[in-house]
A tleap script that builds the chain and sets N, CA, C and O, in Angstrom:
source leaprc.protein.ff14SB
mol = sequence {
  NMET SER GLN ASN ASN ALA ILE TYR LYS GLY
  PHE LYS VAL SER ALA LYS VAL ARG GLN ALA
  PRO ASP ALA PHE PRO GLY GLY ASP VAL VAL
  HIE PRO ARG PHE LEU ALA THR VAL THR ILE
  THR GLN VAL SER THR GLY MET GLY SER GLN
  ARG LEU LEU PRO PRO GLU ILE GLN GLN PHE
  ALA ASP ALA PRO HIE ALA ALA ILE THR LEU
  ALA LEU THR SER ALA ARG GLU ALA ILE ASP
  GLY MET SER THR PHE VAL LYS ALA CLYS
}
set mol.1.N position { 77.102 272.651 228.531 }
set mol.1.CA position { 75.942 272.813 229.526 }
set mol.1.C position { 76.791 272.371 230.902 }
set mol.1.O position { 77.281 271.278 231.187 }
set mol.2.N position { 76.782 273.493 231.567 }
set mol.2.CA position { 77.143 273.606 232.439 }
set mol.2.C position { 75.835 273.291 233.672 }
set mol.2.O position { 74.743 272.907 233.253 }
set mol.3.N position { 76.061 273.493 235.233 }
set mol.3.CA position { 74.811 273.498 236.362 }
set mol.3.C position { 75.152 273.586 237.214 }
set mol.3.O position { 75.919 272.665 237.500 }
set mol.4.N position { 74.989 274.436 238.106 }
set mol.4.CA position { 75.203 275.593 239.505 }
set mol.4.C position { 73.902 275.064 240.807 }
set mol.4.O position { 72.819 275.646 240.860 }
set mol.5.N position { 74.220 274.043 241.649 }
set mol.5.CA position { 73.341 274.082 242.460 }
set mol.5.C position { 73.295 275.148 243.810 }
set mol.5.O position { 74.348 275.665 244.185 }
set mol.6.N position { 72.353 275.358 244.320 }
set mol.6.CA position { 72.894 276.296 245.871 }
set mol.6.C position { 72.055 275.468 246.593 }
set mol.6.O position { 71.931 274.315 246.181 }
set mol.7.N position { 71.424 275.827 247.632 }
set mol.7.CA position { 70.133 276.237 248.295 }
set mol.7.C position { 70.637 277.416 249.406 }
set mol.7.O position { 71.814 277.493 249.759 }
set mol.8.N position { 69.185 278.655 250.088 }
set mol.8.CA position { 69.923 279.779 250.411 }
set mol.8.C position { 68.360 280.166 250.570 }
set mol.8.O position { 67.578 280.326 249.633 }
set mol.9.N position { 68.033 280.296 252.096 }
set mol.9.CA position { 67.215 281.111 252.687 }
set mol.9.C position { 66.119 279.616 252.840 }
set mol.9.O position { 65.176 279.764 253.619 }
set mol.10.N position { 66.215 278.500 252.265 }
set mol.10.CA position { 65.459 277.712 252.420 }
set mol.10.C position { 64.399 276.927 250.664 }
set mol.10.O position { 63.608 276.040 250.344 }
set mol.11.N position { 65.300 278.247 250.012 }
set mol.11.CA position { 65.444 277.468 248.594 }
set mol.11.C position { 66.553 277.185 247.346 }
set mol.11.O position { 67.499 277.715 246.765 }
set mol.12.N position { 65.942 276.268 247.362 }
set mol.12.CA position { 66.846 276.254 245.964 }
set mol.12.C position { 67.206 276.506 244.133 }
set mol.12.O position { 66.703 276.183 243.056 }
set mol.13.N position { 68.010 277.034 244.479 }
set mol.13.CA position { 68.610 277.932 244.114 }
set mol.13.C position { 69.863 276.645 242.095 }
set mol.13.O position { 70.852 275.912 242.093 }
set mol.14.N position { 68.836 277.189 240.871 }
set mol.14.CA position { 69.852 275.719 239.840 }
set mol.14.C position { 69.944 277.192 238.847 }
set mol.14.O position { 69.242 278.187 238.666 }
set mol.15.N position { 71.549 276.536 238.237 }
set mol.15.CA position { 71.746 278.199 237.075 }
set mol.15.C position { 72.007 276.973 235.752 }
set mol.15.O position { 72.009 275.749 235.877 }
set mol.16.N position { 72.116 277.402 235.094 }
set mol.16.CA position { 72.379 276.197 233.967 }
set mol.16.C position { 72.503 277.368 233.280 }
set mol.16.O position { 71.952 278.468 233.290 }
set mol.17.N position { 73.800 276.570 232.394 }
set mol.17.CA position { 74.551 277.722 231.819 }
set mol.17.C position { 74.483 276.861 229.548 }
set mol.17.O position { 74.487 275.739 229.041 }
set mol.18.N position { 74.428 278.494 228.978 }
set mol.18.CA position { 74.839 277.674 227.779 }
set mol.18.C position { 75.671 278.803 226.932 }
set mol.18.O position { 75.980 279.810 227.569 }
set mol.19.N position { 76.083 278.728 225.483 }
set mol.19.CA position { 76.223 278.675 224.411 }
set mol.19.C position { 75.357 279.577 224.077 }
set mol.19.O position { 74.366 278.956 223.694 }
set mol.20.N position { 74.991 281.734 223.938 }
set mol.20.CA position { 73.708 281.752 223.315 }
set mol.20.C position { 74.791 282.253 222.117 }
set mol.20.O position { 75.985 282.347 221.831 }
set mol.21.N position { 73.431 282.496 221.654 }
set mol.21.CA position { 74.173 283.342 219.373 }
set mol.21.C position { 74.293 283.777 220.200 }
set mol.21.O position { 74.144 284.003 221.401 }
set mol.22.N position { 75.048 284.024 218.166 }
set mol.22.CA position { 76.932 284.533 218.566 }
set mol.22.C position { 75.998 285.733 217.506 }
set mol.22.O position { 76.922 286.390 217.027 }
set mol.23.N position { 75.299 286.045 217.199 }
set mol.23.CA position { 74.533 287.064 216.327 }
set mol.23.C position { 73.558 288.164 216.222 }
set mol.23.O position { 72.575 287.459 216.450 }
set mol.24.N position { 73.115 289.209 216.074 }
set mol.24.CA position { 72.093 289.195 216.659 }
set mol.24.C position { 71.268 289.950 215.559 }
set mol.24.O position { 71.955 290.559 214.738 }
set mol.25.N position { 69.749 290.017 215.390 }
set mol.25.CA position { 69.353 289.609 214.269 }
set mol.25.C position { 69.669 290.094 212.711 }
set mol.25.O position { 69.717 289.621 211.575 }
set mol.26.N position { 69.873 291.473 213.480 }
set mol.26.CA position { 70.509 292.049 212.188 }
set mol.26.C position { 71.280 291.783 211.420 }
set mol.26.O position { 71.300 292.289 210.298 }
set mol.27.N position { 72.075 290.952 211.823 }
set mol.27.CA position { 73.317 289.523 211.362 }
set mol.27.C position { 75.200 290.161 211.808 }
set mol.27.O position { 76.278 289.689 211.447 }
set mol.28.N position { 74.954 291.135 212.529 }
set mol.28.CA position { 75.999 291.913 213.217 }
set mol.28.C position { 76.095 290.593 214.725 }
set mol.28.O position { 75.447 290.145 215.670 }
set mol.29.N position { 78.095 290.438 213.635 }
set mol.29.CA position { 78.379 288.760 214.642 }
set mol.29.C position { 78.863 289.828 216.229 }
set mol.29.O position { 79.563 290.831 216.096 }
set mol.30.N position { 78.551 289.554 217.054 }
set mol.30.CA position { 78.949 289.977 218.381 }
set mol.30.C position { 79.906 288.772 219.042 }
set mol.30.O position { 79.812 287.638 218.571 }
set mol.31.N position { 80.640 288.987 219.919 }
set mol.31.CA position { 81.576 288.023 221.000 }
set mol.31.C position { 80.804 286.655 221.809 }
set mol.31.O position { 79.692 286.825 222.309 }
set mol.32.N position { 81.327 285.632 221.868 }
set mol.32.CA position { 80.974 284.826 222.104 }
set mol.32.C position { 79.985 285.091 222.733 }
set mol.32.O position { 79.408 286.017 222.162 }
set mol.33.N position { 79.304 284.682 223.887 }
set mol.33.CA position { 78.447 285.220 224.902 }
set mol.33.C position { 77.407 283.596 225.291 }
set mol.33.O position { 76.849 282.755 224.585 }
set mol.34.N position { 77.602 283.842 227.033 }
set mol.34.CA position { 76.015 282.372 227.386 }
set mol.34.C position { 75.550 282.888 228.266 }
set mol.34.O position { 76.218 283.263 229.229 }
set mol.35.N position { 74.304 283.041 228.168 }
set mol.35.CA position { 73.244 282.552 228.711 }
set mol.35.C position { 72.976 281.703 230.223 }
set mol.35.O position { 72.467 280.595 230.052 }
set mol.36.N position { 73.163 281.957 231.194 }
set mol.36.CA position { 72.110 281.743 232.611 }
set mol.36.C position { 71.028 282.025 233.257 }
set mol.36.O position { 70.539 283.006 233.818 }
set mol.37.N position { 70.716 280.747 233.015 }
set mol.37.CA position { 68.534 280.466 233.995 }
set mol.37.C position { 69.211 279.652 234.376 }
set mol.37.O position { 70.081 278.870 233.993 }
set mol.38.N position { 68.597 279.992 235.357 }
set mol.38.CA position { 67.905 280.849 237.340 }
set mol.38.C position { 66.757 279.839 237.437 }
set mol.38.O position { 65.752 280.317 236.911 }
set mol.39.N position { 66.569 278.693 237.892 }
set mol.39.CA position { 65.237 278.600 238.066 }
set mol.39.C position { 65.247 278.608 239.930 }
set mol.39.O position { 66.326 278.235 240.391 }
set mol.40.N position { 64.122 279.006 241.025 }
set mol.40.CA position { 63.130 279.057 242.365 }
set mol.40.C position { 62.434 277.559 242.863 }
set mol.40.O position { 61.341 277.161 242.460 }
set mol.41.N position { 63.093 277.010 243.584 }
set mol.41.CA position { 62.232 275.919 244.273 }
set mol.41.C position { 62.104 276.299 245.757 }
set mol.41.O position { 63.231 276.305 246.254 }
set mol.42.N position { 61.513 276.497 246.311 }
set mol.42.CA position { 61.368 276.082 247.980 }
set mol.42.C position { 61.818 274.547 248.383 }
set mol.42.O position { 61.897 273.675 247.517 }
set mol.43.N position { 62.012 274.377 249.317 }
set mol.43.CA position { 62.641 273.059 249.506 }
set mol.43.C position { 61.897 273.044 251.398 }
set mol.43.O position { 61.431 272.125 252.071 }
set mol.44.N position { 62.109 274.524 251.686 }
set mol.44.CA position { 61.093 273.937 253.238 }
set mol.44.C position { 60.545 275.809 253.754 }
set mol.44.O position { 61.054 276.908 253.972 }
set mol.45.N position { 59.104 275.082 253.724 }
set mol.45.CA position { 58.345 275.839 254.400 }
set mol.45.C position { 58.001 276.463 255.309 }
set mol.45.O position { 57.188 277.383 255.405 }
set mol.46.N position { 58.821 275.810 256.238 }
set mol.46.CA position { 59.410 277.213 257.329 }
set mol.46.C position { 57.685 276.623 258.400 }
set mol.46.O position { 57.821 275.631 259.116 }
set mol.47.N position { 56.381 277.277 258.362 }
set mol.47.CA position { 55.140 277.325 258.753 }
set mol.47.C position { 54.516 276.849 258.942 }
set mol.47.O position { 53.800 276.546 259.897 }
set mol.48.N position { 54.718 276.578 257.581 }
set mol.48.CA position { 53.505 275.961 256.204 }
set mol.48.C position { 53.257 276.515 254.972 }
set mol.48.O position { 52.513 276.297 254.016 }
set mol.49.N position { 54.565 277.721 255.459 }
set mol.49.CA position { 53.674 278.634 254.490 }
set mol.49.C position { 54.223 278.646 252.744 }
set mol.49.O position { 55.444 278.598 252.594 }
set mol.50.N position { 53.487 278.700 251.670 }
set mol.50.CA position { 54.579 278.202 250.663 }
set mol.50.C position { 54.049 280.031 249.752 }
set mol.50.O position { 53.008 280.682 249.661 }
set mol.51.N position { 55.693 280.207 249.201 }
set mol.51.CA position { 55.879 281.771 248.814 }
set mol.51.C position { 55.028 281.532 247.239 }
set mol.51.O position { 54.273 280.622 246.898 }
set mol.52.N position { 55.474 282.667 246.538 }
set mol.52.CA position { 54.922 283.092 245.565 }
set mol.52.C position { 56.876 282.770 245.341 }
set mol.52.O position { 57.722 282.920 246.223 }
set mol.53.N position { 57.078 282.385 244.131 }
set mol.53.CA position { 58.352 282.081 243.447 }
set mol.53.C position { 58.561 282.785 242.060 }
set mol.53.O position { 57.852 282.584 241.074 }
set mol.54.N position { 59.334 283.400 242.104 }
set mol.54.CA position { 59.716 284.583 240.128 }
set mol.54.C position { 60.022 283.688 239.710 }
set mol.54.O position { 60.361 282.616 240.211 }
set mol.55.N position { 59.897 284.183 238.279 }
set mol.55.CA position { 59.132 282.521 237.185 }
set mol.55.C position { 61.431 282.819 236.579 }
set mol.55.O position { 62.214 283.767 236.513 }
set mol.56.N position { 61.450 281.998 236.438 }
set mol.56.CA position { 63.421 281.985 235.560 }
set mol.56.C position { 63.750 283.534 235.370 }
set mol.56.O position { 63.120 284.518 234.981 }
set mol.57.N position { 65.012 283.282 235.821 }
set mol.57.CA position { 65.962 284.250 235.492 }
set mol.57.C position { 67.390 284.248 234.657 }
set mol.57.O position { 68.465 283.662 234.784 }
set mol.58.N position { 66.822 285.227 233.723 }
set mol.58.CA position { 68.733 284.792 233.259 }
set mol.58.C position { 69.037 286.330 232.836 }
set mol.58.O position { 68.473 287.420 232.738 }
set mol.59.N position { 70.275 285.718 232.652 }
set mol.59.CA position { 71.538 287.109 232.838 }
set mol.59.C position { 72.689 286.231 231.912 }
set mol.59.O position { 73.019 285.045 231.894 }
set mol.60.N position { 73.186 287.636 231.040 }
set mol.60.CA position { 74.439 287.256 229.892 }
set mol.60.C position { 75.506 287.227 230.706 }
set mol.60.O position { 75.752 287.706 231.813 }
set mol.61.N position { 76.023 286.639 230.017 }
set mol.61.CA position { 77.654 287.476 230.074 }
set mol.61.C position { 78.511 286.819 229.330 }
set mol.61.O position { 78.333 285.694 228.865 }
set mol.62.N position { 79.637 287.628 229.175 }
set mol.62.CA position { 80.844 286.292 228.230 }
set mol.62.C position { 81.899 284.901 228.247 }
set mol.62.O position { 82.593 284.335 227.402 }
set mol.63.N position { 81.625 284.719 229.577 }
set mol.63.CA position { 82.451 283.751 230.378 }
set mol.63.C position { 80.745 282.909 231.208 }
set mol.63.O position { 79.849 283.507 231.804 }
set mol.64.N position { 80.845 281.573 230.946 }
set mol.64.CA position { 79.965 281.005 231.341 }
set mol.64.C position { 79.896 281.441 233.307 }
set mol.64.O position { 78.797 281.811 233.722 }
set mol.65.N position { 80.666 281.385 233.973 }
set mol.65.CA position { 80.927 281.573 234.796 }
set mol.65.C position { 80.426 282.307 235.595 }
set mol.65.O position { 79.757 282.052 236.596 }
set mol.66.N position { 80.725 283.190 235.187 }
set mol.66.CA position { 80.589 285.242 234.760 }
set mol.66.C position { 78.906 285.077 235.166 }
set mol.66.O position { 78.175 285.360 236.115 }
set mol.67.N position { 78.793 284.432 233.808 }
set mol.67.CA position { 76.616 284.047 233.753 }
set mol.67.C position { 75.693 283.306 234.684 }
set mol.67.O position { 74.493 283.255 234.955 }
set mol.68.N position { 77.064 282.643 235.113 }
set mol.68.CA position { 76.126 281.435 236.500 }
set mol.68.C position { 76.521 282.711 237.894 }
set mol.68.O position { 75.669 283.125 238.680 }
set mol.69.N position { 78.103 283.161 237.893 }
set mol.69.CA position { 77.793 284.640 239.328 }
set mol.69.C position { 76.892 285.155 239.183 }
set mol.69.O position { 76.228 285.128 240.220 }
set mol.70.N position { 75.868 286.284 237.484 }
set mol.70.CA position { 75.013 287.762 238.372 }
set mol.70.C position { 73.871 287.039 237.911 }
set mol.70.O position { 72.890 287.781 237.963 }
set mol.71.N position { 73.463 285.415 237.299 }
set mol.71.CA position { 72.075 285.018 237.324 }
set mol.71.C position { 71.999 284.775 239.250 }
set mol.71.O position { 71.241 285.444 239.953 }
set mol.72.N position { 72.948 283.698 239.801 }
set mol.72.CA position { 73.066 283.347 241.175 }
set mol.72.C position { 72.776 284.186 242.047 }
set mol.72.O position { 72.111 283.806 243.011 }
set mol.73.N position { 73.334 286.019 241.916 }
set mol.73.CA position { 72.610 286.744 242.530 }
set mol.73.C position { 72.586 287.827 243.080 }
set mol.73.O position { 73.115 288.530 243.941 }
set mol.74.N position { 70.934 287.690 241.475 }
set mol.74.CA position { 70.441 288.548 240.422 }
set mol.74.C position { 68.608 286.943 241.783 }
set mol.74.O position { 67.388 287.091 241.854 }
set mol.75.N position { 69.162 286.264 242.171 }
set mol.75.CA position { 68.209 284.972 241.998 }
set mol.75.C position { 68.117 285.585 243.628 }
set mol.75.O position { 67.020 285.681 244.178 }
set mol.76.N position { 69.287 285.950 244.262 }
set mol.76.CA position { 69.041 285.944 246.286 }
set mol.76.C position { 69.093 287.162 246.469 }
set mol.76.O position { 69.202 287.553 247.631 }
set mol.77.N position { 69.017 288.367 245.111 }
set mol.77.CA position { 68.413 289.077 245.291 }
set mol.77.C position { 66.345 289.158 246.041 }
set mol.77.O position { 65.594 289.492 246.957 }
set mol.78.N position { 66.512 288.457 244.512 }
set mol.78.CA position { 65.015 287.789 244.676 }
set mol.78.C position { 65.008 287.169 245.829 }
set mol.78.O position { 64.462 287.719 246.785 }
set mol.79.N position { 65.393 286.360 245.918 }
set mol.79.CA position { 65.160 285.573 247.284 }
set mol.79.C position { 65.143 286.664 248.797 }
set mol.79.O position { 64.579 286.129 249.752 }
set mol.80.N position { 65.736 288.186 249.077 }
set mol.80.CA position { 65.688 288.335 249.505 }
set mol.80.C position { 64.189 290.108 249.571 }
set mol.80.O position { 63.578 290.761 250.416 }
set mol.81.N position { 64.341 290.045 248.190 }
set mol.81.CA position { 63.115 291.125 248.645 }
set mol.81.C position { 61.937 290.085 248.488 }
set mol.81.O position { 60.972 290.836 248.628 }
set mol.82.N position { 61.246 288.412 248.217 }
set mol.82.CA position { 59.841 288.108 248.903 }
set mol.82.C position { 60.146 288.543 251.123 }
set mol.82.O position { 60.846 288.378 252.122 }
set mol.83.N position { 58.692 289.269 250.403 }
set mol.83.CA position { 58.483 288.524 252.239 }
set mol.83.C position { 58.465 287.600 253.201 }
set mol.83.O position { 58.281 286.410 252.943 }
set mol.84.N position { 58.669 288.094 254.505 }
set mol.84.CA position { 59.694 286.506 254.808 }
set mol.84.C position { 58.871 286.888 256.771 }
set mol.84.O position { 59.202 286.363 257.835 }
set mol.85.N position { 57.360 288.386 256.398 }
set mol.85.CA position { 56.704 288.607 257.372 }
set mol.85.C position { 55.367 287.149 257.593 }
set mol.85.O position { 54.525 286.581 256.897 }
set mol.86.N position { 55.647 287.119 258.348 }
set mol.86.CA position { 54.556 285.766 258.934 }
set mol.86.C position { 54.049 286.135 260.463 }
set mol.86.O position { 54.556 286.100 261.584 }
set mol.87.N position { 52.729 286.521 259.882 }
set mol.87.CA position { 51.610 287.005 260.644 }
set mol.87.C position { 50.844 286.026 261.789 }
set mol.87.O position { 50.019 285.167 261.476 }
set mol.88.N position { 51.408 286.406 263.623 }
set mol.88.CA position { 51.565 285.544 264.094 }
set mol.88.C position { 49.557 285.598 264.931 }
set mol.88.O position { 49.351 286.599 265.617 }
set mol.89.N position { 48.802 284.962 264.850 }
set mol.89.CA position { 47.324 284.178 265.255 }
set mol.89.C position { 47.435 283.991 266.311 }
set mol.89.O position { 46.536 283.429 266.936 }
savepdb mol mol.pdb
quit
């Protein structure tokens, strides 16, 4: 198992990769594939606001580094898609 951690815009993005099952339920054998799972944790609360974080993000690829790259890219896109607007009082 491999793990990759990064801080992106005040969020900790942690990716873990493992080898995925190598057969479909019907019994067809496929090339070895890897599953990367990413979790997002808020490390900076900025002006005290907590953000609703997306659930775990998963991506499959034929190589471990490719799976991590896809998963981290998906996590960054999810963070970029969160509203960062803070209404002034």
